[in-house]
N, C-alpha and C positions, 0 to 999 in steps of 0.2 A: 568625446561624447559634450553635447551642448546640453544645456538644461531643457530644451525639448525634444530630446533624446533620450528614452530612458535605457536603462540596461536591463531592465526586468523584461525584456521581448528580445534580448540580444542572446544569443547563441552563447554555448559556454562547455568546457570541459573540464569534468570531471572522474579523475583518475584516468579509466578507459572509456567512461562513457560520453557521447555526444549528446548534448543537450542543446534543443531547438532553443530555447527559451530559459529562463529562472525561478518560474512558479514549480513550484514541489509542494504533492498533499501529503497534509504530514499524516501522522497514524491515527486515527479515529475509531475508536471500539464499537466495532457496528453488531455483537451478537448474533451474527449469522450463520452459527455453526448447529449444528445437531445436538440434541441431549448430549453424545456419547463423544461431544467435541471435535466431530468432523464437519469440516469446512463444506455446507449447502450449496445448491445451485444460484442463490441468491449471491453469494459471497462470491462466484467467480464471474455472476454478472455483474457486480458493483465493480470490480476490478477492474474487470476486461472493458468496461465502459469507460472508465478512467484512466486508464492507459493505454487508449487506442489511439489516440496520437504519437506517432512517433518522435522519438527524444522526448518523452515526455518521464517525468522520476515520481512515483509515488512510494510512500512508507507505508508495508501492510500496518494494520492493530496488533495490538500485543498478541502474543500466542502462551500456551501453556505447554511445559515439557516436560511433565511428566504427571499420568493420570490422575492421582491425587492432590494434585499441587492447585488445580485449579480453585479460586474463590467464588466464581458468578458461573451461572448457567450461560451454557450456549456461546462462550468464549471457545476459538478455535485452538485446538491441541498440535503438536507437532511430533509426538511421541508415538506415533503408528503411521505404518506406508498407505492406509487410507488416505 
């Protein structure tokens, strides 16, 4: 790789995943869940837009694992099948 060629846009294999580039979306707190901590349609749209390019890696926002564990409103939870 020369100084004019960046590895940033080069494919890479991470475990079993093949990524088309090395740009990763870091976790961001979006607060787009409903008041009962179930992710809403805005969350689905947000992640589907950002993950629509094949070979893209994104890390989701933090989630709560128990109904009473949340310290913030509208944070998604993963303690229910909803």
